[in-house]
Each structure stands twice: as structure tokens, then as C-alpha cells.
PLY file of the C-alpha trace (Angstrom):
ply
format ascii 1.0
element vertex 316
property float x
property float y
property float z
element edge 315
property int vertex1
property int vertex2
end_header
52.23 -0.56 -8.18
53.30 -2.89 -10.96
50.54 -5.32 -9.84
47.98 -2.76 -10.76
49.47 -1.00 -13.87
46.88 -1.96 -16.40
43.97 -1.14 -14.42
45.65 2.39 -13.58
45.86 2.91 -17.12
42.00 2.84 -17.68
40.77 6.35 -17.89
39.41 7.63 -14.54
41.46 5.16 -12.29
45.17 6.38 -11.99
46.97 6.54 -8.92
44.25 8.36 -7.10
41.68 5.63 -7.94
44.15 2.96 -6.77
44.70 4.86 -3.58
40.84 4.80 -3.02
40.77 1.18 -3.55
43.54 0.30 -1.04
41.77 2.58 1.47
38.41 0.74 1.08
36.61 -1.92 3.30
34.07 -4.02 1.34
31.56 -6.40 3.25
30.71 -9.44 1.06
27.73 -11.49 2.53
27.88 -14.84 0.75
30.74 -16.95 -0.64
28.76 -19.11 -2.87
28.77 -18.89 -6.66
28.36 -15.13 -6.68
30.87 -14.56 -4.08
33.48 -16.78 -5.54
33.41 -14.53 -8.65
33.37 -11.11 -6.51
35.92 -11.97 -3.83
39.27 -12.86 -6.07
38.26 -10.02 -8.54
37.97 -7.37 -5.64
41.18 -8.76 -4.09
43.12 -8.73 -7.31
41.87 -5.09 -7.90
43.61 -4.16 -4.62
40.62 -3.55 -2.24
42.30 -2.78 0.86
40.06 -4.72 3.16
37.35 -7.66 2.61
35.10 -9.10 5.23
33.60 -12.24 3.99
30.29 -13.49 5.86
28.88 -17.03 5.19
27.58 -19.70 7.51
28.03 -22.71 5.15
30.59 -25.44 4.44
31.73 -26.72 0.92
29.44 -29.20 -0.42
29.96 -31.37 -3.54
27.13 -29.76 -5.20
28.81 -26.38 -4.89
31.86 -27.16 -6.85
30.30 -26.57 -10.41
30.11 -23.07 -9.90
31.91 -22.07 -6.61
35.30 -22.09 -8.22
37.40 -20.79 -5.40
37.09 -24.14 -3.70
38.46 -27.77 -4.57
37.25 -31.33 -3.80
40.03 -31.12 -0.80
37.87 -28.27 0.74
34.66 -30.28 1.05
33.30 -29.85 4.60
35.18 -26.80 5.64
33.87 -23.27 6.26
33.33 -21.28 2.95
34.21 -17.88 4.38
37.55 -18.91 6.03
38.83 -20.79 2.78
37.55 -17.83 0.55
39.56 -15.23 2.86
42.77 -17.27 2.51
42.22 -17.72 -1.14
41.93 -13.83 -1.33
45.09 -13.28 0.68
47.03 -15.59 -1.64
45.85 -14.05 -4.43
47.06 -10.53 -3.10
48.89 -10.46 0.03
48.68 -6.62 -0.05
45.09 -6.85 1.24
43.49 -7.98 4.29
40.58 -10.57 4.07
38.69 -12.00 6.98
36.22 -14.77 6.92
33.29 -14.81 9.30
31.47 -18.14 9.66
28.12 -16.89 10.76
24.55 -16.25 9.25
24.06 -12.73 8.67
20.56 -11.57 10.47
19.19 -8.22 11.66
21.04 -8.44 14.96
24.57 -8.74 13.72
24.10 -7.02 10.49
23.93 -3.31 11.60
27.47 -3.36 13.22
29.22 -5.23 9.95
27.23 -2.70 7.66
28.46 0.30 9.72
32.10 -0.82 9.55
32.12 -1.00 5.61
32.44 1.45 2.91
30.31 -0.73 0.61
28.09 -4.02 0.91
28.05 -6.67 -1.67
25.13 -8.82 -1.28
26.02 -12.34 -2.79
23.79 -14.41 -0.55
21.03 -16.60 -1.82
18.23 -15.21 0.44
15.82 -12.67 -0.09
15.49 -11.93 3.72
19.21 -11.23 3.74
18.80 -8.79 0.64
15.93 -6.74 2.32
17.89 -6.62 5.62
20.93 -5.26 3.90
19.00 -2.81 1.72
17.14 -1.48 4.91
20.34 -0.83 6.69
22.51 0.36 3.92
19.56 2.73 3.08
19.49 4.11 6.65
23.36 4.22 6.97
24.02 5.70 3.41
26.14 2.68 2.47
26.07 1.62 -1.16
24.72 -2.00 -1.85
25.49 -4.01 -4.79
23.11 -6.92 -5.18
22.50 -9.75 -7.51
20.39 -12.95 -7.96
20.61 -15.76 -10.66
18.68 -18.79 -11.10
18.98 -21.24 -14.22
20.55 -19.09 -16.81
19.16 -15.59 -16.16
19.39 -12.94 -13.47
20.45 -9.31 -12.57
22.79 -7.13 -10.74
22.13 -3.62 -9.46
23.48 -0.90 -7.39
21.22 0.25 -4.63
21.19 2.91 -1.69
24.08 5.28 -1.01
22.84 8.12 -3.22
20.19 5.78 -5.16
16.88 4.18 -4.23
16.93 1.08 -2.13
15.94 -2.40 -3.26
12.39 -2.04 -2.18
12.01 0.86 -4.68
12.33 -1.96 -7.64
11.25 -4.80 -5.45
8.44 -3.62 -3.27
6.85 -7.28 -3.09
7.63 -10.80 -3.54
6.61 -13.02 -6.32
4.05 -15.92 -5.57
6.97 -18.17 -5.29
10.47 -17.62 -4.46
12.88 -20.15 -5.90
16.59 -20.86 -4.94
19.66 -22.57 -6.45
18.76 -25.50 -4.50
15.24 -25.69 -5.72
15.50 -24.40 -9.45
18.94 -25.12 -10.17
21.69 -22.78 -11.91
24.64 -22.81 -14.49
27.97 -21.95 -13.35
28.94 -19.49 -16.35
25.86 -17.33 -15.63
26.76 -16.90 -12.02
30.29 -16.07 -12.99
29.11 -13.35 -15.31
26.72 -11.54 -12.78
29.45 -11.96 -10.05
31.98 -10.01 -12.38
29.29 -7.34 -13.17
28.89 -7.00 -9.27
32.69 -6.73 -8.84
32.76 -4.19 -11.58
30.11 -2.07 -10.23
31.91 -2.20 -6.60
35.13 -1.15 -8.09
33.52 1.85 -9.95
31.55 2.93 -6.86
34.90 2.69 -4.91
36.90 4.64 -7.25
34.04 7.06 -8.20
33.87 6.21 -11.97
31.03 7.89 -13.96
28.47 6.93 -14.75
27.82 5.42 -11.33
26.14 2.00 -11.36
23.98 3.17 -8.46
20.42 3.42 -9.43
21.03 1.11 -12.41
20.24 -2.49 -13.09
22.00 -5.04 -15.57
19.91 -7.95 -16.69
21.26 -11.26 -18.21
19.34 -13.86 -20.11
21.46 -16.43 -21.24
18.55 -18.52 -22.32
17.71 -16.26 -25.01
21.08 -14.53 -25.09
20.11 -11.08 -24.17
21.58 -8.41 -22.20
19.66 -5.58 -20.92
19.04 -3.09 -18.18
17.45 0.11 -16.91
17.89 3.15 -14.74
15.81 3.36 -11.55
17.45 6.53 -10.09
14.02 8.19 -9.83
12.16 5.36 -8.43
10.45 6.07 -5.01
11.58 4.14 -2.02
8.90 2.46 -0.39
8.54 1.00 3.39
7.75 -2.46 3.89
7.90 -5.18 6.40
11.13 -5.37 8.18
12.99 -8.50 9.52
14.25 -9.34 12.94
16.28 -11.96 14.61
15.21 -14.25 17.27
17.30 -12.12 19.83
15.48 -9.16 19.07
12.13 -10.74 20.16
10.68 -9.09 23.47
8.45 -10.27 26.05
5.67 -8.03 24.70
5.77 -9.66 21.17
3.29 -12.20 19.86
5.22 -14.77 17.86
3.36 -17.27 15.28
4.94 -19.94 13.33
3.51 -20.18 9.75
5.21 -23.47 8.88
3.22 -26.70 8.40
2.70 -29.10 11.26
5.68 -31.36 11.63
8.08 -28.88 10.70
11.32 -27.72 12.84
10.37 -24.89 15.17
13.19 -23.25 16.60
11.26 -20.84 18.75
9.54 -22.44 21.73
7.45 -19.15 22.39
5.89 -19.48 19.03
2.21 -20.44 18.25
1.56 -22.47 15.44
-0.94 -21.08 13.02
-1.83 -21.98 9.73
-1.65 -19.33 7.00
-5.45 -19.84 5.76
-6.26 -19.28 9.47
-4.86 -15.53 9.65
-8.01 -14.24 8.00
-9.83 -14.94 11.23
-7.08 -14.96 13.96
-7.58 -12.45 16.44
-4.93 -9.59 16.46
-3.35 -9.05 19.88
-1.89 -6.01 21.37
1.85 -5.20 20.68
4.11 -6.45 18.07
3.29 -9.51 15.90
6.40 -11.50 14.70
5.35 -13.86 11.92
8.20 -16.74 11.44
8.80 -19.35 8.72
11.94 -20.70 7.14
12.62 -18.41 4.26
10.55 -15.30 5.27
7.98 -16.06 2.36
5.17 -17.23 4.37
5.79 -14.63 6.77
5.62 -12.04 4.11
2.29 -13.10 2.85
0.93 -13.57 6.42
1.94 -9.91 7.34
0.20 -8.71 4.28
-2.95 -10.54 5.36
-2.69 -8.96 9.07
-1.97 -5.60 7.55
-4.91 -5.55 5.33
-6.97 -6.43 8.68
-5.55 -3.27 10.38
-2.49 -4.77 12.33
0.43 -2.25 12.35
3.08 -3.52 14.42
4.42 -6.34 12.12
7.80 -8.11 11.72
9.27 -11.04 9.78
11.79 -13.64 11.00
13.17 -16.07 8.70
15.36 -18.74 10.63
16.29 -20.99 7.95
14.88 -24.10 9.88
0 1
1 2
2 3
3 4
4 5
5 6
6 7
7 8
8 9
9 10
10 11
11 12
12 13
13 14
14 15
15 16
16 17
17 18
18 19
19 20
20 21
21 22
22 23
23 24
24 25
25 26
26 27
27 28
28 29
29 30
30 31
31 32
32 33
33 34
34 35
35 36
36 37
37 38
38 39
39 40
40 41
41 42
42 43
43 44
44 45
45 46
46 47
47 48
48 49
49 50
50 51
51 52
52 53
53 54
54 55
55 56
56 57
57 58
58 59
59 60
60 61
61 62
62 63
63 64
64 65
65 66
66 67
67 68
68 69
69 70
70 71
71 72
72 73
73 74
74 75
75 76
76 77
77 78
78 79
79 80
80 81
81 82
82 83
83 84
84 85
85 86
86 87
87 88
88 89
89 90
90 91
91 92
92 93
93 94
94 95
95 96
96 97
97 98
98 99
99 100
100 101
101 102
102 103
103 104
104 105
105 106
106 107
107 108
108 109
109 110
110 111
111 112
112 113
113 114
114 115
115 116
116 117
117 118
118 119
119 120
120 121
121 122
122 123
123 124
124 125
125 126
126 127
127 128
128 129
129 130
130 131
131 132
132 133
133 134
134 135
135 136
136 137
137 138
138 139
139 140
140 141
141 142
142 143
143 144
144 145
145 146
146 147
147 148
148 149
149 150
150 151
151 152
152 153
153 154
154 155
155 156
156 157
157 158
158 159
159 160
160 161
161 162
162 163
163 164
164 165
165 166
166 167
167 168
168 169
169 170
170 171
171 172
172 173
173 174
174 175
175 176
176 177
177 178
178 179
179 180
180 181
181 182
182 183
183 184
184 185
185 186
186 187
187 188
188 189
189 190
190 191
191 192
192 193
193 194
194 195
195 196
196 197
197 198
198 199
199 200
200 201
201 202
202 203
203 204
204 205
205 206
206 207
207 208
208 209
209 210
210 211
211 212
212 213
213 214
214 215
215 216
216 217
217 218
218 219
219 220
220 221
221 222
222 223
223 224
224 225
225 226
226 227
227 228
228 229
229 230
230 231
231 232
232 233
233 234
234 235
235 236
236 237
237 238
238 239
239 240
240 241
241 242
242 243
243 244
244 245
245 246
246 247
247 248
248 249
249 250
250 251
251 252
252 253
253 254
254 255
255 256
256 257
257 258
258 259
259 260
260 261
261 262
262 263
263 264
264 265
265 266
266 267
267 268
268 269
269 270
270 271
271 272
272 273
273 274
274 275
275 276
276 277
277 278
278 279
279 280
280 281
281 282
282 283
283 284
284 285
285 286
286 287
287 288
288 289
289 290
290 291
291 292
292 293
293 294
294 295
295 296
296 297
297 298
298 299
299 300
300 301
301 302
302 303
303 304
304 305
305 306
306 307
307 308
308 309
309 310
310 311
311 312
312 313
313 314
314 315
């Protein structure tokens, strides 16, 4: 136990807290900037089992903020390298890397196998999918997002409201690190906050971070936060995977002409045409790359009376 002596001295941790960490299984979705802060922190803290999910390979533009990787790792799968670095950091724990894209088809089993889920992905479709599953399965979810020099980390689900209670709708435009840029230290700070939240939940430290949001604005040098424990959970449009599309579904692709279309059964429909598009019987699945056009399209159809709606974000 010498490895964990200093953290066991913290009030509320002790031997019992360390035992809880050793028995825990954490699912980490995303091995990018946030994941590169979360993964070594949880491995070093003594979390017994980490499952790391990420579909991507290391690229040169990752290296300024994804500090688990080196120039020699370029082109290699992030999940496998991150798991290997976690095992090297603490051989007492198990770490497994899965090079796959999390989607609504494979996520239920992954979430069910874990005691806690960390959302470190750069995808609102993944975030809403994880929150819906964690809420249904009673799993705590620690989610974060960061762009430029600002972002947040929060504790959702478990005994707290889900992500939709705080973010029931999407902004008019959804940026990403690829489109808006990001500074590495801001990512590292919020990844560290995620790791601290996860450790606190697993040990049972009070007050719990579930139902709380921490905000960071390094442009104006402000830390903040708020409690959303009493916020009302709301229902919303759910995401599906392409493998979950059935024969009775009508699939429409809202991307511009000339875009890559991965679903041959999809009808190409311009978003502006949805106001007059004839709503068919059965479920309508709206498809685009990120899910933003699909979300907005679903709002139009719902306002017209459509009730069976689903979203698909295929990343194409």
C-alpha cells in the first residue's frame, strides 16, 4: 500500500477507500486530450480496471494536448497505447484498450459492465447516448467539454439528473477542437477535474460531485460552478446505430449534395424541405455526420406531429 499512502492519508479515503478503488471498473470513452489526463490519474490512484474506448489513431495535431503519446506513436491506435501506458504506470491495475467507435449498439453492454463512466469524447452524440444509458442503468457519468480556453466538467446520472436536465437542447452551432481549436493546459485542467470527480464518486466522498458542474474560463481567469441536483430530467431525441435500423424505418440523410452517404437506403432530403416533407408511417431516422442537422430536422418534424423519431450520427 506504500504506492497509495499519501492519498490514503486524505480524510475520508483510508484503507476502505483504497479498497473501493481497487474493486472498481471505469469505462473511459475517449483517449484524446481529456482522456490523456483522466487515464493516468485513475491508473495511478489505483482504480482496479479501466476500459478505454477510442476509434482514432495518433496524429501530429494531437500531440500538443494529448500528452500520453509521443512522436513515435504517430499512426498507432490511441486506445491500445493509452492502455499500455496505464499498465506501465501502475502494474497493479488492469487496463484494456478497445479501438472502436462507441455507438448506441455497442454502448449498452459497455456501460452495464462498468461501475462508473467517464465521457472524454469530442462528440455530443456520444454524450447524449451515454447519459441516456447511464440514467437508465443507474450508472454515474462524469462528462466534460472544452474548446479554446474554456469548458466544464460535471457529474450526471447515478443519483443525479442526466445530461439532458442541464442541456435539453443543442446550440445553433456545435464546434469541436478540430473547428475551433483548444489549448492543452485547459484540457488538462478539466481532465483532472473529471478524474477527481470519478475518484470521489467511487470512494463515496462527500459532498458528491453528482449533480454539480464545475466551469472554467481561462480567457478571463474564472472558475465557477453550480448545483443542478434539483433539475428536472427531460426526454429527448435518441440516437441509434446503423445496425439498429429496421425494415419499417424511413431513413433520410440531411447532408448537402455530394457528401459521403454511408447508408444506401437513405433518402437525400434538404433540411429546408422538411417543412413540407410528407411524414410516413413508422419511425423516421434522420442522419448526418455529427447529429446536429438530424437534431434540428427532428425538431421540425416533431413540431409537425411526428412522434417516432431517431437520430443517427455516422461521422462520415
